[in-house]
C-alpha positions, 0 to 999 in steps of 0.5 A: 762734625762738618763731614758728618753733617754733610754725610747725613745730608747726602744720605737723606738725599739718597733716600729721598731720591729713591722714594721719589723715583720708585713711588710706583712700586713699594716693594722696589722702594723697600728693597733699594732702601734696604740695600742703601742702609746696608751699604750706604753710598755704594747702594746708591751707586748701584741704584743709579746704574742698575735700577730702571731708568724711566726716561729710557723706558719711555724712549724704548716704548716709543721705539717699540710702538713705532716699529709695530705700526710700520708693519701693522698693515701688512701683518693685519692683511696677511693674518687671520684674526679673531675679532670677538669672543664668539669667534673663539673655537674653545667653547669655554670662551662663550661667557668670557667676553671680559677676558677676551677683551683683556687679551686683545687689548693688552697687546698689539698682537691679536689672537690668530687662527690658522696655526698648528703647534707642537709642545716640546718637553725638553732639550732632547726634543727641542734641539733636533726639531730646531736643527731640522727646521734650520736645515730646511731654510731657503731664505732666512734664519732668525735666532734670538736667545738669552743664553747661547753657549759655545759648547757641544750643542752650541757648536752644532747650531754654529755649524748649521748657521755657517753652512746655511749662510754659505749656501746664501741663506740670510742668518741673524743671531741675537744674544743678550749681552749679559746672559751670553757674556761667556760666549767665546770671541772665536765662536763669534768670529767664525760666525761672522766670517761665514756671513752670519750677522751677529749682535749682542742686545745691550752688552753689559758695559754699554748698558751700564754706562747708559743706565740700562743694565736692568733691561735684559732680553730674556726671549727665546725665538727661532724663525725659519723663512717666516713660516716656522717658529720656536719659542719657550723656556729653552736656551742653547747650552749643554745644561739644557740636555742634562749634561751638567752633573750639578743640575742633572735632568733639565725639564723645560717646555718649548713650542713649535709653531706654524701659521699666522702666529709666526708673523708676530714672532718674526715682528718681535725679533725684527724689533729687538734686532733694530733696538740692538743694532739699528738695522731696519728690516721690514721687507714683506718677504720676511712675512710670506703668505702661507696656506692655512695648514692648521686650525689652532688659535694662538696669541703671541704676547710680548712684554718689556720696557718697550711696551705700554702695558706689562702685558704678561703680568696683566694676562696672568692676573686676568686668567687666574682671576677668571679660573673656576676649576684649576690653575696649574703652574710650573715655574723655576722662580716664584716671586709674584707681585701683590696682584698675582698673589691675591688672585691666587689666594682668592682662587684657592679660597674659592675652591679652585684647584691651585697647584704650583711646581717649583724646583727642589734643586735650584740654580739660584739659592737667593731666588730659591729662598725668595720663592719659599718665603711665599709658600707658608701663607699660600699653603694656608689658603689651600694652594698645593706646592710641589718641588720637582726632584728629578733634576731642575725644572725650568719650564714656564707653563700655566694652565687655566681650566680648559680655557687656555694654557701659556708657554713662554720665557717669562717666569712668575716673578717680578723681574719677568713681569716688569723689567725683562723683555719676555714672550709668551704664547697663549694656546687656546685649543684642546690639544695643546692644553691637554698635552701640557696638562698631561706633562704637568701630571707626569711631572707631579710624579717626580715631585715632593709635596710641601706639607704645611706641618713639615714646612712650619718646622723648617730651620730658623736659619732658612726662615732668616734667609727667606726673610732676607731674600723676600726683602730683595725679591723685587730686584732678583 
C-alpha cells in the first residue's frame, strides 16, 4: 500500500508540474497530460527532456537581442528603410497604418527597399540558381539548412564548397543537429579538410542533456558575398528534386534576393552561427555596400526562442485579419493555433476568399491526420480546402489580397510558430505577389478539392486518428 500511495503522490506531482509550467498554453498542457496518462512516469521523463525550458528560452532571447544590437548601427546605416506606411510603394497600404506598425514593431528587421527578388518553384529551379551564385563567390559563402543530405545533390554542393574554399573563399556550413542527423561523417570530414567551417546547431545528445531538444533550427539560408541571398522551404536533398519514388514530384517555393534584405539574412545566419559554436563574426565586410539595383520592398522576419515576439505567428494573424478579398495559403502541415484559426474563420464568414492547399500524399501521417482534424469545422465556414495530388507539396506561402505575400521556412503550425527557429520573407510588390498567385492557381489544377458532403462520410477509423492527432498536435 505504501508504494501505491507514493506512486500516486508522484503522479499528482507530475500533473501539477506540467500544469504550472505550461499554464501559458492550454493545448500543450492537454497534450502533455494526455501523454502522461498514457505512459505514466515515462511521459514525465519525456516532458523533462523534450518540452520547452523557459530558463533556456530567456537566455536565448538575451543572446539574440544582444547579437542584433551589436550590428544594428551598421545595418541601419547601410540599408534603406521604410519609416511609415506612406513610404510603401504598394497602394493597398495607404489605409493599412495599423498593419504597417505591427510589421515594423514585431521584428528588429525593418521593411527595406532597393531589392530585387526571383520566385523559384521547386528544386529543379532553385539548386542550379544557388550553385551558380556560389560559383561566383569571391569573399564568403554562408549556408544554413535544417536538412542537408550526403546524396547526389548534396555532393554537388559539397564539391562547390570545397573548390571555393581552396580558392580562398571563406565557407561556413551550419546544419540542424536533428534534421541533418544522417549526414555522413566522411562527408563532413571532406569539407573540414578542405577548409570549410562546419557546425551542427544543437546536436541531439547535447540538446537532450541541456533540455533544448525542442529547439530545432528550421531555417534555410544561403548568403553569397553579402550581396545575394536565398531562403524559403527547400532543403538540400535528392527528394527535393523528386527523386524519391515514394513521394514523387516535390513542389516547393524558394526566393532569390538581391539588395538590402540580404543584410538581414546575413545577420540571422551570423547570430545562429554564434549560438551554435560561439564564434563572433561581426566584420563590416560581411555587410558590403551595394548599388540600389531594384525597387522592391521586402521584410525578413525571423522567429524563434531567441526572439521576444512570436513574430511569424503575429504577422500571420495580423495579415489574415486585415484581408478583405482573399487569403490563399499553401502549407504541408496545417495545425493552426486558436488565434489563426479564429482569424481564418472570421475572414471566410465575412466573405473573404480563403483557400488552403495541403498535401494529398504526406511525409508524416500523424501530422496529416492532425491537419485533417481542422478541415470539417473550417469547411462549414466557407473555407475551401484542396489536396495537392501531383506529388508532395512542401511550399510555405501565404497571399493576402494584393497587399503582401510570404515565402519562408515556417509551416502554418504551432511548432513553427512557437518552438522552431524560422524565417519568412514578406514581399510587398506586385510582381512577386502576382507570380506567387499564378503558381497557386497552377497548383490548384493538380489538386483534389475536399467537399464537405464527402468528408463527412470518411471512415470512423480516420476520425479516431484525427482526434488522437489533434490532442497531440501542439507537440508535432
